[in-house]
N, C-alpha and C positions, 0 to 999 in steps of 0.2 A: 408598597414596594414589590414589584414582580420578581419572582425567583426564576432565573434562567440557568438550566443545567446543560453544560456542554459535555457530552460523553465521547471521549476519544480525542487524541491529539494528532489527528490527521492533517493533511495539508490545508484543507479548508478552514478548520478551526484555528490553526496556527496563524494563517494569513489574516483571519478575522481578528484575532487577539492582537496581532501586530498593529492593525489599523485602529483598534479600540484604544491602544496606548496613545495615539495621536488625537483621537476624537472619541472621548468616553461616551458610553450609553447611560444616560441619566434615567432614574426611575426604575432601576433594576439592580438586583444583586446577582452576580454571575459566579458560577463555580465550574471548574474544569476537572473531570475525572480521567485519569490515565494511569496505567500500571507503572510507568517509569517517570521519574522526575527529569531524567535525561534520556533521550532516545536516539536511536540510530537513524540517520537520514538515508532512506532507501536508495536514492539516486546515486549515492557514492559507495554503496555496499560492495559492488564489484571491484571498485578501485581499492577498497580496503583489503579484500580477499587477494587481489593481485599484488598488494604490497606498495601501492602508490600513496596511500594515506595511512596515518596513524588513527587509532580509534578516537582519540580526543578531537581530531580534526573534523570528524563527521557526526559529532553528537550535537543534538539540539537541546538547549536547556529549557525544557517545557515549563518547569515550575517558575522560572524567572520571567518567561514570556507572559505567563498568566498574571504574575504579580504586577508587572508593568501595566497591564490592562485593568488593574484593580479587580482581578478575579481571584477567588479562592482556589488554590490547587489542592485536590484530594487524590492522594495516591492510592490506587486500588483498581479492581476490575469489577465490572457489572455482572451479576449473576442472574438477575431477573428484572424485567420491566413490567409494570402494572399500569398501562396507559389509562384505563377507566378511572383509576384513583390517583393518577399523576404521581406515581412513586417509582423510584429506581432503587433496587436493593443490591448492595455490594456483596462480594464474596465473603466478607467478614460479618455479614448480617446487618450492617448499617442500612437504615432506610432513609432515603433522601427525597423529600417531597419537592415538587417543582410546579411552576405555572406554565413554563415553556421549556420544551426539551429539544435539543439538537444533537443528532447522531452523526459522528464522523469517525467511525471506529475502524475503517478499513475492512479487510476480509481475512478469512482463514485460508489455509491450504486444503484442497480437497483430499481427504484421507480415506475415501471410500474404496480404494483399491485393495483387494484381498491381500492380507499380510502387511498392510501399511505400518503396523507396529514394529516391523523390522527395519524401517527406514527412518530418516531424519527429515522432518519438514523444514523448509527454509524459513518459515515463520513460526514463532517469533524469531527475529534475527538474533536476538541476544542468546537464546538457547542454541541456535544453530552454530553460531560462532564459537560458543563454549565447547560444543562437541568437536568441532573442526580443530580447535586448538589443542584439545586434550588427546584426541585420537590420532591426529596427523595421518589420515589415510593416504595411501599411495595410489590405490585404484578406486575410482569413484564413478558411479553411475548416476546420471541425472534423469529423472522421469518428468517429462514435460518440456517441450521445446518452443514455448512462447519466447518473447524477447527476454524476459527475466531469466529463464533457463539457459538461453544461449549466452547471455552476458556472463552468468555465473560459470558456465562451462569453460569459456575462454579465459576467465580470471583464474580458475583453478588450474587450468592447463599451463598458463603463464607461470603459476606458482609451482610447477614441476609435477603435478599429479597427472596420472593417466586417466583421461576422462572419456566416458561413453555417454552420448546424449540420445535418449530414446524419444521418438515422436510418433504418435499415432496419426496425426493430421496437422496440416499447416495452419497456423493462426496468425500469420503475418502477411502483409501485402506482397504482391508480386514484385513491386518496385524494390522493397527492402530485401526480399529473398534473393534477388539477383546479385546483391552485394554481400549479404551476411552468410550465405551458404559457402561461397568461396573463402570468406574470412575464417569460418569454422575449420575448413580443410587446411588452410595455411597455418592455423594455430596448432594443428595436430589433434583436434578433437575428433573422436570417432563418432561421427554424426550418423544416426540411423533413422532416416525419415521413413514413415510408413510402417514402422516397427512398434506396434502397440505392446506395452507391458501388461500382461494378464494377471500377474501375481508377483509377490515378493515372499521368498521363503527365508527361514533362518539361515544365517551364514554371514552376511546376507547374500541371497541368490536372486537374480532377476530372471523371471520366467516370461518368455515372449513366444507364445505358441509352443512349439516343441523344443525351443532353445532354452538352455539353462546356463547362466554365467555367474560366477562368484565375483564379488567385489569386497573391498574393505569397508565401503560405506555406500548406501543408496540414499540419494537426496530427492525429496519430493518437491518439485517446482510446478506441480500440476495447477490446473485452473483455479480461479478464485471460488471460494465457497462462503456462504453466509455464516456468521457466528451463531452458535446454537441458541443463545439466549434471545437473539434478535428474531430468529425464525420462530421461537416459541412465544413471542410477545403478544401475538394476536393482531399486530399491525398488518395491513395488506401488503403482500409481497408479489414479486413477479414469479414466473414459472420456476426460477432457480432458487427462490427463497430470499432474495434481496428486497429490502424495504422499497415500496413503490411510492414515488412522490410526484406531485404536480409540477408544472413549469415554475411555480413559485418556490419549489423545494420543500413544500409542506406535504405532510402525509395525506394520502387520498382519503384517509379515515378521520384523522384528528387534526383540528386547527391548532392544537398545542404542540404538535410534534413536527420537527423538520429533519431532513437528512441530506447529506452531501457526501461526495467521494465514492469510494468503492462499495460502501455498505448500502447505497441507495441506487435506484434505477428511475430515471425520468420516464413517466408513463407514456408520453406520446412520441418521444424522440430520444431513445437511450444514447448516452454519450459513452465513449470508451472509458474503461476503468483505469485511469492513470492519474498521476500526480498533477500533470499539466491541467487537466480538466477540473480536478478538485480545487486547485488554486483559482481558476477562473470562476468557479461557483462561489468562492468566498465572498466576493463583492455582493452578489445577489443575496446570499445567506445573511450577511451582516445587515444589509439594508432591510430585509424582511423581519429580522429579529427586532430591529428598531421600530418598524411599523407595527409589529405585534404588540409591543409595549404601549405604543400610542394609539393602537386600534385603528390604524389607517389601512387603506387598501394595499394589498401586497403587490410587489413587482414581479413580472415574469422574467425568468432567466433567458437571455438571448440564445438562440440556437447556433451552435458552433460544432461543425463536424470534423474539422481538420486541425491538427496541431503539429508542431515540430517534434520529431522524435529523434533522439541521439542515442546510439547504441555503442557502448564501450567494447573493445575487442581484445581484452587481456592486456596487451601492451598499451602504451600511450598512443593509441590509434582508435579511431571511432568512425561510425557511419551515421550520417544524418539523412532524414527522410521527411518530406512533407508533401503529401499528395503524390504527384507524378515526378517531383523533383527529388534528387538524392545526390549525395557527395560523400567522399570518405578521405581520410588521411590523418596525419598527426595534427594538422591544424584544426580538424573537427574535434579531436580529443581536447585540445586547448580551449576550444570554444565551449565544450561541455563543462570542463573544469571551471571556467569563468562563470558560467551560468549557475552551477551548483554552489560555488563559493559565494556568489552574490546573494543567493537565497539564504544561505546560512548567516551571512553578514547582516542581512535585513532583520533576521530574528534576533541576532546578538545585539544589534543596536536597540531593538525594542526592549530586550531584557535589561540592558544597561541603563536605558533611559537617556 
């Protein structure tokens, strides 16, 4: 009996477990490791912050999804990987041997900015929301103006906070920028493009060149960073420290290790780090886990460069973009709401059986 260890309850693993509930993988024992038995769905986090959803409406019951797929759920966090000996060690010291390992752990927030200890990272979401609820800041600075930072800025502004959004460079397409920058202005977000934050000081105070400005809270929504234990695992990584995988989603070093979602980078054709692409990878990942058990030839993941992206704008208004096409309006927000709820329903049906 082969032992398959799934580390992380990201989109790819949850989608794979959902499908395993319908078509089990025989000849293997599966375990899922995740810090939370119920976790927040990232796609609906801005809606929660804006007040459109209750917390219970955006939670995914990870433990039940695993149980439905006949997988053991282990609550905890990984502290160390030992790929040569095929062992994962948890933060509590537990050693978990495996025959096949799959990583779908997401990413961390880049906290390399000087004085980052004076800020609040948006991940993990649970800790961020707890701070937000406890402190109820009136003046908030957000460092990092990717789509996630922009959505959060508009959600917080809709919830009556005064929000300044700092951006050192654009990370979004021109098509999306043409719509989202005016949306930020309409919402009343103090958007500061080209204004790089050089440090954060106690207060907290945002330092940008010679400018110093005090806030009640500084939120880090900076770029994705690899988890420390994954960077230290010895597995091959890309230049930024994310696990490098082949088109089969298998590690370029070990035939026993797979990776999907934000924590992994496709060697020959990197896909954007987003939930949409992680869900797409789930089909390939599950098929290759099956083939690893039966020792059959692995399947290559199809190359896909574009995907629909929908950005919520604080109120029940959103912007959609795919390639050169874009649209916006309240109907786009309803479309996004339907897509998000459909994803949660698919996991809930899996959990209930």
